[in-house]
N, C-alpha and C positions, 0 to 999 in steps of 0.2 A: 504494500500499500504506500502511496506517494503522499507525503505530507505537503499541504499548501500553506501552512502557517509560516508566517514571517518571523525569522529569528532576530535577535538584538543585533547582531553583525549585519544582517541584511536589511537595509533601509526599504520601506515600502515606496513604490513608485506611484507616481500620480498618474491617473488614466489620461491617455492621449485624447485631447479634445479636438474635434474636426473644427477647421476655421469657418465652415459652413454651418453655423449654429444660430439660435435665436438671438442670442446677445449681439452677436456681430451683424446681424440683420438690422437689429434696431439702430446699431452705430451707424451702418452704412445708409439708413434711411435718413438720417441727418442731412446728407448731401440734397436730398430732394426738397429741402427747405430753401436751398440757395436760389433756384430759379424764381420762385415766387417772391423771395425777398428782393431780388434784384428789379423784378417786375414792379414791386410795390414802391421801391425807392425812385425808379425811373419815372414812375408816373406821379410822384409826390404824395402817395397814400401812407402817411405816417402811422395810421392805425394798424394797417395791414402788415407794414413792415415790421412793427413792434410785436404784432401776433406771430409772425413767421419766426422772429429771433427768439421769442418765448418758446415756441414749439421746439426750436432746435435745442435750446438749453434744457427742457423737459425730456426730450429724447436722450439727452446725455446723461441725465440722471437715471432714466428708466433702463438703459443698457445694463448698469451694474445690478439693478434688482433682477432684471430678467437673467443674467448670468449666476446669481445666487439660486434663484428659483429653479432653473433647469441645470444647475451644477455643471456649467460649461465655462467656468472661468479658464483662461489660459493665457500664457505669455504673449501670444499674437494678439489676443483680444486686448490687453492692456496697451500694447504698442498701437494697435489699430485706433483705439479710443484716443490715444494721445495725438496721433497724426491727424484724425478727424478733427479734434478740437482746433488744432493749429490751422488746418485748411478753412474749416467753416467760419471760424471767428476771424481769421486773417482775411478771408474774402469779404465778410461782413464789414470789417474795419475799412478795407480799400473801397468799398462800394460807398459808405456814408462820406467818408472823405472825398471821394471823386465827385459826388453830387452836391458837396458844400454843406453837409448836415454836420460835420465834425472838422475840426482844426487838423490841417495837414501834418504839421511838425510833431505833434505827439503821437499821430497815427504811425508816422515813419519811425519814431522812436520805439513804439511798442512793437512793431513788426520786426524792427531790427534786433530788439532784445529776444524776441521769440526766435529769430533765425539763429542767434548765438546760443540760446538754450538748445536749439536743435542739435547744433555742431557738439555742443558739450555733452549732450545725450549719445551721439554717435561715438565720441571719444570715450565715454563710459561703457558702452557695449563692447567696445574693442578691448577695453582694459579688463572686462569681465569675461571676455571670450566666449560669450554666448549672447544671444537676443534677450534682453531684459530691459523692463521699463524702469528706469530710475524714479524711485519714490521720493516725492517732494510735496508734503502737504501744503507749504506756503505756495508753491507754483501751482498746485491744483487750484487753489483759492484765487489766485491771481488771474489764471486762466479763464475761470468762472466770471471774475470781474471783467475780463475783456468782453464777454457776452452782455454783461450790464452796460459796458460801455457803448455797445452798438444799440442797446435798448434806450439808453439815455438820449443818443443822436437822434433815434427814431422818434422818441417821444418829445425831443426838445427841451429837456430837463438839465439845465445848467451845464451844458455840454463842455464848455471850455474849461471850467473848474474841475470837473471830473477827470477829464483827459489829461490835464496837465498834473493832476494830483497822482495820477496813476504811475507816471513815469519814474519818479524817484523810489516809489516803492518797489515797482518791478525791477528797477536797477538794483536795489538792495538785495532782493530775492535771487536775482541772476548771479550777483557776485557771491552770495553765500552758497548757492548751490554748485557754482563753479569750483570753489574750494573743496566742496564735499566730493564732486565728480572727478576732479583732477588729482587731489592729494590724498584723500582719506582712503583706507583700505577698502577694497571691494568685499562685501559681505559673500561669503561662500566661494570666494575665489581660491582658496586653499584646498579645494576638493580634489 
């Protein structure tokens, strides 16, 4: 008789999760909010534009819940979610700036800081030697704030103040995360 019990010397392996799962489908559906967002901004429909960015943000929250519910969490899903955040919120910021709903200089700064963060994450993945999503709770919050920035622009709420206030906060977070990604030890790299 063959024993299937896992011994202390043999670590349990996480089940392989297909990238074609419900959580990743929810994440991918966020891209579907971009054409109507662009349409609403192009036509000057502030309320519709606000609605579409809210839907994008709600889908961002929903994908994590779906991953828990269907037990389909994966490293790919985490990376896909981070990439989708950057693409959706980056395009949203570009749109509101291009149509004059937000000041261009802080939008360029935020997108530039986001690009620096993406490069730092790529370096971190290389240091780790595997595909891994660098976990930064501060960065998660500031990325969510990027969604709020788009909402502030579409709703016309103190746009200049909120956009300029975001730049120094985002800068501090990127600097802090740069230190952690470039200099600190990579967890699990000694395996």
